[in-house]
C-alpha positions as CSV (number, residue, x, y, z in Angstrom):
1,M,0.0,0.0,0.0
2,A,3.0,2.3,-0.3
3,L,3.1,4.6,-3.3
4,Y,5.7,2.8,-5.4
5,T,3.8,3.6,-8.7
6,S,2.3,6.9,-9.5
7,L,-0.9,6.8,-11.6
8,D,-1.9,10.0,-13.4
9,A,-5.3,11.3,-14.5
10,S,-5.0,9.6,-17.9
11,A,-4.2,6.2,-16.3
12,F,-7.3,6.6,-14.0
13,Q,-9.5,7.5,-17.0
14,R,-8.3,4.4,-18.9
15,L,-9.0,2.4,-15.8
16,A,-12.5,3.9,-15.4
17,E,-13.3,3.1,-19.1
18,A,-12.1,-0.5,-18.7
19,Y,-14.3,-1.1,-15.7
20,G,-17.3,1.0,-16.8
21,L,-17.0,3.4,-13.8
22,G,-18.0,6.5,-15.6
23,S,-16.0,9.7,-15.5
24,V,-13.2,10.3,-13.0
25,R,-13.9,13.0,-10.4
26,E,-10.9,12.7,-8.0
27,F,-8.2,10.3,-6.9
28,A,-5.6,10.3,-4.2
29,G,-2.8,8.0,-3.1
30,I,-2.9,6.1,0.2
31,P,0.7,6.0,1.6
32,Q,0.4,3.0,3.9
33,G,1.5,-0.6,3.9
34,S,4.6,-2.1,2.2
35,I,4.0,-3.9,-1.0
36,N,1.4,-2.3,-3.3
37,S,0.4,1.2,-4.4
38,N,-3.1,2.0,-3.3
39,F,-5.5,4.8,-4.2
40,R,-8.9,6.2,-3.4
41,L,-10.9,6.8,-6.6
42,V,-14.2,8.8,-7.0
43,T,-16.1,8.5,-10.2
44,S,-19.6,9.3,-11.4
45,A,-20.4,5.7,-10.4
46,G,-19.2,6.0,-6.8
47,R,-16.1,5.5,-4.6
48,F,-13.6,2.8,-5.2
49,F,-10.4,1.4,-3.7
50,V,-7.7,0.8,-6.4
51,R,-4.7,-1.4,-5.8
52,H,-1.7,-1.5,-8.2
53,T,0.8,-4.3,-7.8
54,T,4.1,-5.0,-9.6
55,V,4.9,-8.2,-7.7
56,R,1.7,-10.3,-7.6
57,S,1.1,-12.8,-10.4
58,A,-2.0,-13.4,-12.3
59,E,-2.4,-16.7,-10.4
60,D,-2.1,-14.9,-7.1
61,L,-4.8,-12.4,-8.1
62,G,-7.0,-15.2,-9.4
63,F,-6.8,-17.0,-6.0
64,E,-7.8,-13.9,-4.2
65,A,-10.7,-13.2,-6.7
66,G,-12.1,-16.7,-6.3
67,L,-11.9,-16.6,-2.5
68,L,-13.7,-13.2,-2.4
69,A,-16.4,-14.6,-4.7
70,L,-17.0,-17.5,-2.3
71,L,-17.0,-15.2,0.8
72,N,-19.3,-12.7,-0.9
73,A,-21.8,-15.4,-1.8
74,A,-21.8,-16.6,1.9
75,H,-22.4,-13.0,3.0
76,Y,-19.2,-12.8,4.9
77,P,-18.1,-9.2,5.6
78,S,-15.5,-9.0,2.8
79,P,-14.6,-6.7,0.0
80,R,-16.5,-6.7,-3.3
81,L,-14.1,-7.0,-6.2
82,V,-15.2,-5.1,-9.3
83,H,-14.5,-6.9,-12.6
84,T,-13.7,-5.2,-15.9
85,R,-16.2,-4.9,-18.7
86,E,-14.7,-8.1,-20.1
87,G,-15.3,-9.9,-16.8
88,Q,-11.6,-10.0,-15.7
89,P,-10.6,-9.6,-12.0
90,F,-7.7,-7.3,-12.8
91,L,-6.3,-5.0,-15.5
92,E,-2.8,-4.7,-16.8
93,L,-1.9,-1.1,-16.3
94,E,1.3,1.0,-16.0
95,G,3.7,-1.9,-15.7
96,G,1.6,-3.8,-13.2
97,R,-1.8,-5.2,-12.4
98,V,-4.7,-3.2,-11.0
99,C,-7.6,-4.5,-8.9
100,V,-10.6,-2.4,-8.1
101,F,-12.8,-2.8,-5.0
102,A,-16.0,-1.1,-3.9
103,W,-15.3,1.3,-1.1
104,L,-15.9,-0.2,2.3
105,V,-18.1,1.3,5.0
106,G,-17.1,1.5,8.6
107,E,-14.1,2.8,10.6
108,E,-10.8,1.4,11.7
109,L,-10.1,1.2,15.4
110,T,-7.1,2.4,17.3
111,R,-5.3,0.2,19.8
112,E,-6.4,2.4,22.6
113,T,-10.1,1.8,21.9
114,L,-10.0,-2.0,21.7
115,T,-12.3,-3.9,24.1
116,A,-12.8,-7.6,24.9
117,E,-16.1,-7.3,23.0
118,H,-14.2,-6.1,19.9
119,L,-11.8,-9.1,20.1
120,E,-14.6,-11.6,20.6
121,S,-16.3,-10.3,17.5
122,L,-13.1,-10.4,15.6
123,G,-12.4,-14.0,16.7
124,L,-15.9,-15.0,15.6
125,E,-15.3,-13.7,12.1
126,L,-11.9,-15.3,11.9
127,G,-13.4,-18.7,12.9
128,K,-16.1,-18.2,10.3
129,L,-13.5,-17.4,7.6
130,H,-11.7,-20.6,8.3
131,R,-14.9,-22.6,8.3
132,L,-16.1,-21.1,5.0
133,G,-12.7,-21.5,3.5
134,D,-13.0,-25.3,3.7
135,A,-15.2,-25.1,0.5
136,Y,-12.6,-23.2,-1.5
137,V,-10.8,-25.2,-4.2
138,G,-8.1,-22.7,-5.1
139,A,-4.5,-23.4,-4.3
140,R,-1.8,-21.0,-3.1
141,A,1.2,-21.9,-0.9
142,N,2.2,-19.4,1.8
143,P,4.6,-16.9,0.0
144,Y,6.1,-15.9,3.4
145,G,6.8,-19.3,5.0
146,S,9.7,-20.2,7.2
147,S,12.2,-20.8,4.4
148,V,11.6,-17.3,3.0
149,V,11.9,-15.7,6.4
150,A,15.1,-17.7,7.0
151,G,16.5,-16.3,3.7
152,W,15.7,-12.7,4.8
153,L,17.5,-13.2,8.1
154,E,20.5,-14.7,6.5
155,G,20.9,-11.6,4.4
156,L,20.2,-9.3,7.3
157,A,22.8,-11.1,9.4
158,R,25.4,-9.9,6.9
159,H,24.2,-6.3,7.0
160,P,26.9,-3.7,7.6
161,D,24.8,-2.2,10.4
162,A,26.1,-4.1,13.4
163,E,22.8,-3.6,15.4
164,L,20.7,-5.0,12.6
165,A,23.1,-7.9,12.0
166,A,22.9,-8.8,15.7
167,I,19.1,-8.6,15.7
168,A,19.0,-10.9,12.7
169,R,21.1,-13.5,14.5
170,E,18.9,-13.2,17.5
171,L,15.8,-13.8,15.3
172,Q,17.5,-16.8,13.7
173,G,17.5,-18.4,17.1
174,Y,13.8,-17.6,17.6
175,L,12.9,-18.9,14.2
176,A,14.6,-22.2,15.0
177,R,12.6,-22.5,18.2
178,A,9.4,-21.6,16.4
179,D,9.9,-24.2,13.8
180,A,10.6,-26.9,16.4
181,S,7.4,-25.9,18.2
182,R,4.9,-26.3,15.4
183,G,4.1,-28.5,12.3
184,G,2.8,-32.0,12.0
185,L,-0.8,-32.9,11.1
186,E,-2.4,-29.6,12.1
187,P,-5.6,-28.6,10.4
188,R,-4.8,-26.5,7.3
189,G,-6.9,-24.4,5.0
190,V,-7.4,-20.9,3.7
191,I,-5.9,-18.2,6.0
192,H,-6.0,-14.4,5.7
193,A,-2.4,-14.2,7.1
194,D,-2.5,-10.4,7.7
195,I,-5.4,-9.4,9.9
196,F,-4.1,-6.2,11.4
197,L,-6.0,-3.3,12.8
198,D,-5.9,-1.5,9.5
199,N,-7.4,-4.4,7.7
200,V,-10.7,-4.5,9.6
201,K,-13.5,-2.0,9.5
202,W,-16.2,-1.7,12.2
203,L,-19.7,-0.4,12.8
204,G,-19.8,-0.1,16.6
205,E,-18.7,-3.4,18.0
206,R,-19.6,-5.3,14.9
207,V,-17.1,-6.1,12.1
208,S,-18.3,-4.5,8.9
209,A,-15.4,-5.8,6.8
210,V,-12.3,-7.9,6.9
211,F,-10.2,-6.8,3.9
212,D,-6.8,-6.8,2.2
213,F,-6.8,-10.5,1.2
214,E,-3.6,-10.2,-0.8
215,M,-1.6,-12.5,1.5
216,A,-4.4,-15.1,1.7
217,C,-3.1,-18.6,1.1
218,Q,-3.2,-22.1,2.5
219,D,-1.4,-22.9,5.7
220,A,-2.0,-24.0,9.2
221,L,-5.2,-22.4,10.5
222,G,-3.5,-21.9,13.9
223,L,-1.0,-19.6,12.2
224,D,-3.8,-17.2,11.3
225,V,-5.0,-17.2,14.9
226,A,-1.5,-16.5,16.2
227,I,-0.8,-13.7,13.7
228,T,-4.1,-12.0,14.6
229,L,-3.4,-12.4,18.4
230,N,0.0,-10.8,17.9
231,A,-1.5,-7.9,15.9
232,W,-4.4,-7.1,18.2
233,C,-3.6,-8.2,21.7
234,F,-0.2,-6.6,22.4
235,E,0.2,-3.1,23.8
236,A,3.0,-1.1,25.6
237,G,5.3,-4.1,25.7
238,A,2.9,-6.7,27.0
239,Y,0.0,-8.9,25.9
240,R,-3.4,-8.0,27.3
241,P,-4.8,-11.3,28.7
242,E,-8.5,-10.1,28.4
243,L,-8.1,-9.4,24.7
244,C,-6.2,-12.7,24.0
245,R,-8.9,-14.7,25.8
246,A,-11.7,-12.9,24.1
247,L,-10.2,-13.5,20.6
248,L,-9.9,-17.2,21.3
249,R,-13.3,-17.4,22.9
250,G,-15.0,-15.8,19.9
251,Y,-13.0,-18.0,17.4
252,Q,-14.1,-21.2,19.1
253,V,-17.7,-20.4,18.8
254,E,-17.2,-21.0,15.1
255,R,-14.4,-23.5,15.2
256,A,-12.9,-25.3,18.1
257,L,-9.1,-25.6,18.3
258,V,-7.9,-29.2,18.3
259,P,-5.3,-30.2,20.9
260,L,-2.4,-30.0,18.5
261,E,-3.3,-26.5,17.6
262,R,-3.4,-25.5,21.2
263,T,0.1,-27.0,21.7
264,H,1.5,-25.3,18.6
265,L,0.0,-21.9,19.1
266,F,3.3,-20.8,20.7
267,G,5.4,-21.8,17.7
268,H,3.0,-20.0,15.3
269,A,3.0,-16.8,17.5
270,L,6.8,-16.8,17.7
271,F,7.2,-17.4,14.0
272,G,4.7,-14.6,13.3
273,A,6.7,-12.2,15.5
274,V,9.9,-13.1,13.8
275,R,8.4,-12.8,10.3
276,Y,7.0,-9.3,10.9
277,T,10.1,-8.1,12.6
278,A,12.1,-9.1,9.6
279,S,9.7,-7.8,7.0
280,R,9.4,-4.5,8.7
281,I,13.2,-4.1,8.8
282,R,13.3,-4.9,5.0
283,D,10.2,-3.0,3.9
284,F,10.3,0.0,6.2
285,H,13.5,0.5,8.1
286,L,15.7,0.0,5.1
287,S,13.4,1.6,2.6
288,D,14.5,4.7,0.6
289,L,11.0,6.0,0.1
290,P,10.2,9.3,1.8
291,P,7.5,9.5,4.5
292,D,4.9,10.9,2.1
293,K,5.3,7.8,0.0
294,L,5.5,5.2,2.8
295,A,4.0,5.4,6.3
296,P,6.7,4.0,8.6
297,K,6.2,1.0,10.9
298,D,8.7,0.3,13.6
299,F,10.1,-3.2,13.6
300,R,11.0,-2.9,17.3
301,T,7.3,-3.5,18.3
302,Y,7.4,-6.9,16.8
303,L,10.9,-7.6,18.1
304,A,9.4,-6.9,21.6
305,R,6.8,-9.5,20.9
306,A,9.4,-12.1,19.8
307,R,11.5,-11.5,22.9
308,L,8.5,-11.7,25.3
309,L,7.2,-14.9,23.6
310,N,10.6,-16.5,23.8
311,Q,10.8,-15.6,27.5
312,M,7.3,-16.9,28.4
313,G,7.5,-20.2,26.4
314,P,4.7,-22.5,25.3
315,E,3.2,-22.9,28.8
316,G,3.3,-19.2,29.5
317,L,1.4,-18.4,26.3
318,R,-1.2,-21.1,26.9
319,A,-1.8,-19.7,30.4
320,L,-2.0,-16.2,29.0
321,V,-4.7,-17.0,26.5
322,G,-6.6,-19.5,28.7
323,L,-6.0,-22.7,26.8
């Protein structure tokens, strides 16, 4: 969602024509995230969210489109992908691929406003997503699995910045522990893999939309639970037990965790903390983009999660979340 690619008025007019959106009235970049260039577009047909990518393949976009179609049909609170006049889920434009979504209603919450009721509602929707995903026949491996993260850390461990190199070596130890603490015959299926605060909209205490499915893939369902727990339940250097337990309580209304998932939740949480520490170093800390093109995210907040998880261990995390 960073502004890697600039789209001018003529590009948006070509886009509007390809999608049958009428005349362009206004557009603006949204300098958030790390991978894509995102824009708000207003036309005579309404408001739209436009995502331009130079890294995602046609197969990746097809997986996302098929998943969203399934979720929309099931009335799950998910984005509505707009297709071109020719019925395609994306458009080749300006050296990349563009997807257009109907603008979502609702507001994003700040960490300070989160309550246990919010997390229970979020857990419910996450469990519902995993249950509905059982019917999806698309296939996409996790593009950010352990081997990819290990490669990132190997490169960072050779970085000339001594502090970053030391952190990378520390994370390599955490990654080894995480991998030893998960795996086996865990339930697998479609996961969102990126449910952060800025990927959910709310109407009061009700989830109005879970969006940004670009990282959706097939992996252990417990990994999705752990990523979401890390993203929503950590504040000021500590996990908030009431939020952790509410998330798991809501989730298990829709889908009960099996014993192996309970055992491996620690490994998934530690892996998620390592993965996002490393990606934030690469995508934000080492980025050359100015602040008006890329809203910064501090890798140290996820490093703090990794260190705390490593300290508390599997039993400490299970006690924290009430499993």
